[in-house]
N, C-alpha and C positions, 0 to 999 in steps of 0.2 A: 792630747786633749781627745776626748770620745764627741765625735759628731751628730746631733741632733739629726731626727727624719729630714727637716728643710733643708740642712746644710749638705747629708747626703746626697739629695737631689740636685743642688747646686753643683756640687764638686763631678755630680756623675755626666753632668751638663756641658760643663769645660774639656772633661778628659774626653767626650765625643769630639768635642770642638776639636779640639789640638791633636786629636789623631788622625781626623778627615771626613770624606765623604762618606766613606764605608767602616761604621766600627764593627764587623762582625767578627774580626780575628783579634778585639779589643782584649785583654784580661777584664774580667769584670770587677768593678771598684765598690760598686754599691746596689743594692736592690733596689728595681725599678718597683715603687711601691703601686700596690692596685692592678699589676698586672699578672696572671697566674696562669703557667702551663695548663689545659686540661690533658687528662692522664690517657695514654696511650695503650690501646687494645692488640696485644701482642699478633694474638693469635690470627686477627685480619692485617696487621699492617698499618693500620690507620688509627682514625680518632674513635674513641669508645663510645657503644651508644649510649643517647641522652635520655634518663629516664623520660620524654613524653615520648618516644619511640620513632625520633628522628635521628642519624645519622649525618657527620658532614659529608657534603657530597653524593650521597643516597636518598632511596626514597622510601618513606614509611609507609605503613599498613594505609594511612588515610591518602599519602599523595596516591596511591591504587587505586583507590576507589573511587576517589575525583578522576581521576585520569582513563580509568577504564567501565567501572561500573556505571556511571554517569553515560555515556556514550549507548552503553549495552541499554540502561534503560530507555532512556529514548525513541533508539530505536525499536525496544520492544513495543512502546505505546503507540509508534507509528503503525505496525503491524496489525495491534491489536485494533486500534481505532480507526485509523483512516485508511489503510487500504489491504485490501486482497491479492492471492495468489491461486491462481488456478490452471488445470490442466483440463485441455479439451477432449471431451469422451466418447463424441461421434461424428457423422460426415454432417448433420441436420443446418449447418452453417455453410458449409459450403457454398462458394468459396472465395468467404471471407475470411473463414477460420479454418484450419484442415485439424481432422484429428494428431491430438499429440503437441498441438498448438499450447505457450501457457499466456495466458492473458493477467496483465496488473487489472482490479478495478476499484473503482473509488467507494469506500463504504461511507461517506458522506450522502448519498443518495442511496436510498429515500430517507436517511435517518434526520438529513438537514434539509439535502435540495428537493424537491419537486420530481419523481419522473415526469420524463414526455415523452411522446410516442417516437420510433425511431430510436430510443437506447437500447443499445446488446447488453440486456440485463441478467446475470447471475443468479439461478435462486435453486433454493432445496428441492428435490423432485418430491412433486403435492400429492401422486397418486401411482405409484410404480412406474411413470412415464419412461423411463430408462431402458425395460423391458421388453418394452417395444422398437428401442434402435439399434444401431450398428456399433455398440460402444468398442472404443479403440483402445481401451484403458479401464477393466474392471476395477481396479486398484485407485482411480479418480477420486471416491468417494461418491455422496449423492446429490452432486452438483447437475444440473442443466443450465446453456446458455441458451436466449434465444432473442431475438427482435422483439421486443414492445410494438404495439400495433394499436391497440384498445386500454382507452383508460376507464375509471369506473364511468358508466356512467354513459358511455361509446356505444352505438351499435356498428358490427364489422358484419360484411357479408361478402356474397362472390356467387354470381351468378353460375360459375363453372367454368369447365376448360375454357381455355380462349381469352374469358372474360378478366378484367381488373378489381381485386379487391375496393371495395368502396366502404369508407368510415364517417358515420352520420349522414349517408349519401351522395358523400364527395369523394369519385373515383380517384384513388393514386397512382400515380407511375413509380411503380420498383424497378426499372431496368437498374439503376445505380449500384441497389446491393444484390439483387438476387441473383442464385446461377443462374448462368448462360444456357439454355434452352430449355428451363423449367418453367412452366406457369405458373402464375399468380396460386389456383388450386385448383386440382385437378375434378374437382367436385362442389356442388355449390351447397353453400351452410349461410346462416345469418345468427347471431349470438349478442342478444345484448349483456355489457361488462357491468356485474354488478356493483356494489359499495365495495371497496375494501380491496377488490382482484384488479388486475389485467387481462388484457389479452394477448399471447407472446403466439410468434410465429417463429420459422427458422426458417434462413436463408435458400436454404437449398429443400424449397417445397416437396420433391419428390421422393425426399428420406427425411422425413422430420416430424417426428410423432408430438405433436404441437394440441395448442388449445382445440382445432378444428376435430380432433380424434379421440378426446375426450370427453364429450359432452353429456358420457351418462355417469361419470366420477359423483366426487363426494361435492366437487367444487364445478361441475357442468364442464369442465376444461380448461376452467380458468386458473391462475395464479392467484393464490393470496398473496400480498405486499407484506404481509410478513415475511413471508417467504422469501423476500430479495433481498439479498445479501450483496449486492453491489451493482456499480455499472461499467461495462467495458471500456477500459482507457485506451490501453496498448498491449501489443504483441509483443513479448520480450524473447519469445524462444521459437523457432530457433534464429540462430541472427541472422541468417541472410532473409528471413524476412520478418522483421522487424519493424514495427510500424503502428500508427495510432490504429483505432478503431473508430471509425465515423459514423455517428450517429445516424447522420444524412436528415437531419432533421427540417428540412427545405421540403421535402417532400409530402409530408402534411403542413405546411404550413397553410394551405386554403382549406383544412379542415376544422369545421366552424366548432365551438364547444357545443357538449350531446344538450346543455338547456336553449341552444340557441338551434339547433335543429329540430329540437321538437317542437317548436313554438309556428 
């Protein structure tokens, strides 16, 4: 008598139970309804690729996009929006940083955060300043790095060799970052920083073509804030000189705002 589908399943269950725990070598007495073997791709020795691009135990193009593409995109966004990498072109910031040193900058300043006196700023060469410095690497681009001394509205002055720099009438002690044996300025000057600009100087004042030397250019030696591309955070190369770049904001803590100094 022929068995119907339900009887076939029951018979198979009884056969398995009678055979023992491992039914793998038991002759098949009934077809298991609902179980279908997937085709095998003999070319690869495994399961054939599914129509959606997946293979059993392998990566699809979607997996590759997720695990490789997204991390690369994140790195690119960080590089473009948050940090910059620059090589120091000259000796103007000795001994804080040397020619050939490489630094990481934060691009959030001045885009998001305000500039502060003492910040080590990287900026586009505003008026061919590089031609007046001993460039360590002419392939480093048109970027310069200096220390920000004066903000918009500030008056930055010096009476000459042996005298300190004053900002809004207050003398500042720059011994924390000036190169040893170098005067704050070898000659006198007085500059009023105009709106939208900053006054910058190198830590090696004896070899820095900075705001003091370019009073006759289009911005009177000042750097447009729009040309500032970031504030130095860390020197990462060479490895034996890896360190943070200290802004020494404390040097300027007693300097009054320009509006207060003018009253």
